[in-house]
C-alpha positions in Angstrom: 71.1 84.5 99.8 71.9 82.6 96.7 72.4 85.8 94.6 74.8 87.2 97.1 76.8 83.8 96.9 77.2 84.4 92.9 77.8 88.1 93.2 80.7 87.0 95.9 81.9 83.8 93.9 81.8 86.7 90.4 84.0 89.1 92.3 86.5 86.6 93.3 87.8 86.0 89.7 90.5 88.0 88.4 89.9 90.5 86.1 90.8 90.3 82.7 93.9 92.2 81.6 93.7 94.9 78.8 96.4 93.8 76.0 98.6 96.6 75.5 100.9 95.1 73.3 102.7 97.9 70.3 104.3 101.0 69.9 103.5 103.8 72.6 104.0 107.4 72.3 105.0 108.5 76.1 105.3 111.8 77.3 105.9 113.5 81.0 107.4 115.6 83.4 109.1 114.4 86.5 110.5 117.0 88.7 110.9 119.0 86.1 112.3 117.3 83.3 110.6 116.4 80.1 110.1 112.6 79.1 109.3 111.8 75.9 109.7 108.2 74.2 108.5 105.8 72.0 107.8 102.5 73.9 107.4 99.0 72.2 105.7 96.9 74.9 105.0 93.0 74.3 102.7 91.7 76.6 102.4 87.6 77.4 99.3 87.1 80.3 99.6 89.8 82.5 103.8 90.4 81.9 104.8 92.9 79.9 108.3 93.5 78.7 109.8 95.8 75.9 112.0 98.9 75.7 111.9 102.3 75.6 114.2 104.7 73.2 115.5 107.7 74.4 118.1 110.2 72.5 121.3 107.3 72.8 119.6 104.0 73.8 116.9 101.3 74.3 115.6 101.4 77.9 114.4 97.8 78.9 111.3 97.7 80.6 109.3 95.1 83.0 106.1 95.3 84.2 102.7 93.8 84.3 98.9 94.7 83.4 96.2 93.7 86.1 92.4 94.9 84.6 93.1 97.9 83.3 96.1 99.2 85.8 99.6 99.2 84.4 102.6 99.4 86.4 106.1 98.5 84.5 109.7 100.1 84.9 113.1 101.1 83.5 116.7 102.0 84.4 118.1 105.2 82.4 120.8 107.6 83.6 120.7 111.2 84.9 123.6 113.1 84.9 125.6 110.2 85.5 123.8 108.5 87.8 121.7 105.4 87.3 117.8 106.0 88.2 115.1 103.5 88.0 111.6 105.7 86.7 108.6 103.4 87.7 104.9 104.1 85.8 102.1 103.1 87.5 98.9 104.2 85.7 95.8 103.5 83.9 94.7 102.0 80.8 91.6 104.1 79.1 90.0 101.9 76.3 92.9 100.4 75.0 93.9 103.3 73.1 95.8 105.5 76.0 97.6 105.9 79.4 97.6 108.2 82.3 99.2 108.1 85.5 102.2 109.0 88.1 106.0 108.5 87.7 108.5 107.9 90.4 112.3 108.2 90.8 114.5 108.6 93.5 111.8 110.2 95.9 110.9 112.4 92.8 107.2 112.1 91.1 105.6 113.3 88.6 103.0 112.4 85.5 102.5 110.8 82.0 100.5 109.8 79.4 100.7 107.8 76.8 98.8 107.1 73.5 98.7 104.1 71.3 100.6 104.5 67.8 
């Protein structure tokens, strides 16, 4: 019984967030559109900020890390319309990420590798 209480208490502790600060090479596809970006991420506790460069400007990103899970978003322009891309993924050994992209009802997948 005592062991069960200890296990229950330990499982309630927050999982330490992986540190993903640094440069990442991001590739993905959403609704047939290929995404190829270099993103610079800064992490403070579980919050992330930074930017991803496209052909013309820097896209400001915000998000968070929870254990090995990461979520972030940035606004971009697609054919004259503002679109918010939302990335949800898993950090793998601190050197790569993979997951899903969602924007305006469309979805796709991405991978990222630490530079």
